[in-house]
N, C-alpha and C positions, 0 to 999 in steps of 0.2 A: 504494500500500500504506500509505503514511504517512497519507493522508487517510482511509483506512478504519480507522485506529487499530491496525493491526497493529504488534506490537512484540515482539522486535526485528526490524528489517529489514536484511537482508544483501544485498550485491551481490557476486557471485562474478566475479572479474576475473583476467585472465592477468597474470603478472609483466611488468614493463616498461610497463604501461599505467597511467596515473595520471589516470583520469577524475575530473571534478569530482563529488563526492558531495554530495547534499543533507544538511543537518544530520540527525542521528539515523539515517543509513545507514552501516553498517559494511562496509568492503570485506573480502572474503575472497580470498586469493590461491589460484589453482588452478595448481599447478606442472605438472599433466598436461593442461592445456587443449588441447594438440595432439591428444589422444586422443578428443576429442569432448565433446558436451554431457553425457553420462553422468557424466564426471568432475566437471563443475561441480555437478551435482545432489548427488553424494556429498560434495564439498568443503563445500557449504552445509550439508548435514545434519550432517556431522562437526563443523562450527563451532558448531552449536546443541546438540549432544549433551550437553555439560556443564551446560547451563542446564535444570534439572529443572522450572522454571516454564513451559516451553514445551510445551504439550500437543499441538500440531500444527504442521506447516510448510506454508505456501502456496508452491508452486513455480511460477514463471512466467518466461518469457523477458523480458529487459529491452527487447527490440525491438518490443514490442507496447504502445505508450503509450496506445492508445485503449481498452484493456481497462477502465480506470477504477475508481475507488473503489467504485462501486455493485456491481460484480461481486465484489469482495473481501468486501463486506458480505454479499452473498447466500451466498457460500461459508461464511463464518464463522457466519452465522445457521443455515444448514442443518446444519453440524457440531454446533453447540450443541444444536439440537433433536434430532438423531439420537443424540447421546451419544458416538459414537466411529467413525462411518462415514468411509470415504474419500469425498471429495466432488470431483466434477469438473464444470467448467462446460461447458455446451453452447451452441452458437451455431447457431440455426436447426435444432436437433435433432442436431447433429453434436458429438461429444465432442472438446473441444480443451483448451488450457491456459486458465487455471491449474488446478492440481490441489492439493487440500488433503489432506495425508497425516498421519493421526494418528501420534503418536510410536511406538506399537506396530507400525506398518507401515513404518518407515523402512528396515528391512532389505530391502524390495523394491527399493531402489536398487542392491543388489548384483546384481540380475537384468538390468540394462541395460548396454549397452556402446556405444561409438562415439557416433554422432549420434542414438541412440535415446533418447527421453525417457521419463519415467515413465508417460505416458498409455498407452503400448503395453502395459505390464504391468497397470495398474489396470483397463483395459477388460475384461480377462478375469475380474476379480473382482466384476463387477457393482456398481460404485460407485453411490452416491447421485448423481444428476445434477441440476443446477440450470440451467434455461434462462436465458441472459443476453444473447441476441441483441437484446433490446429496450433494453438499457442499455449495451452496449459492443461492441467489435470486436476481433478478434485479427489485424488487418491488420499484417503485418511492416513495420517501418520500418528498412531496412538501408542506404539511400542518401539523399542530399539530395533526389533526385527523389521517392522514396517519402514522405519527410516532407512535401514540398509537396503531394502527392496526398492524404495523410492530413489535412492542415490544410484543404484545399479540401473534403473530405468532411465534416469537422466543421462548417465554415461553412455548407455546404448543409443539413446536418441541423438546425443552429440556426435556419436560415431557414424550416424546415418543408418543405424540398424534398428 
């Protein structure tokens, strides 16, 4: 997100976790983290609410590091061209994260609960979709073994294989 020029960049974390944050990333504590990802979405949006310079929020899980800055560039560019559309990335034609949500649509987060993310709500609204399968991946990296597989896939892709 930082490489795509998005600003501000927030990372929603649970209390008691002190992950190393890159410079220019602001941690936001989610006291209700045990109630699922929906609470993290709402905590992040609430933290942005007071900053009227923020026209839209890009919401993405932090465990998808292969998504890449080019995906965020495409979402931002599609939003700018559309004027005010919800924009969602597709990978090989399937809607996935990240989701770009215009400020006027932030209340959609009130419709999600538990481990349901925003994509479940915005799909029904016929968002603007942007194909990103050619420039990124939404492979989850939850374990050290996942990270090793992701690194191997990157090396293979860099080698043209």
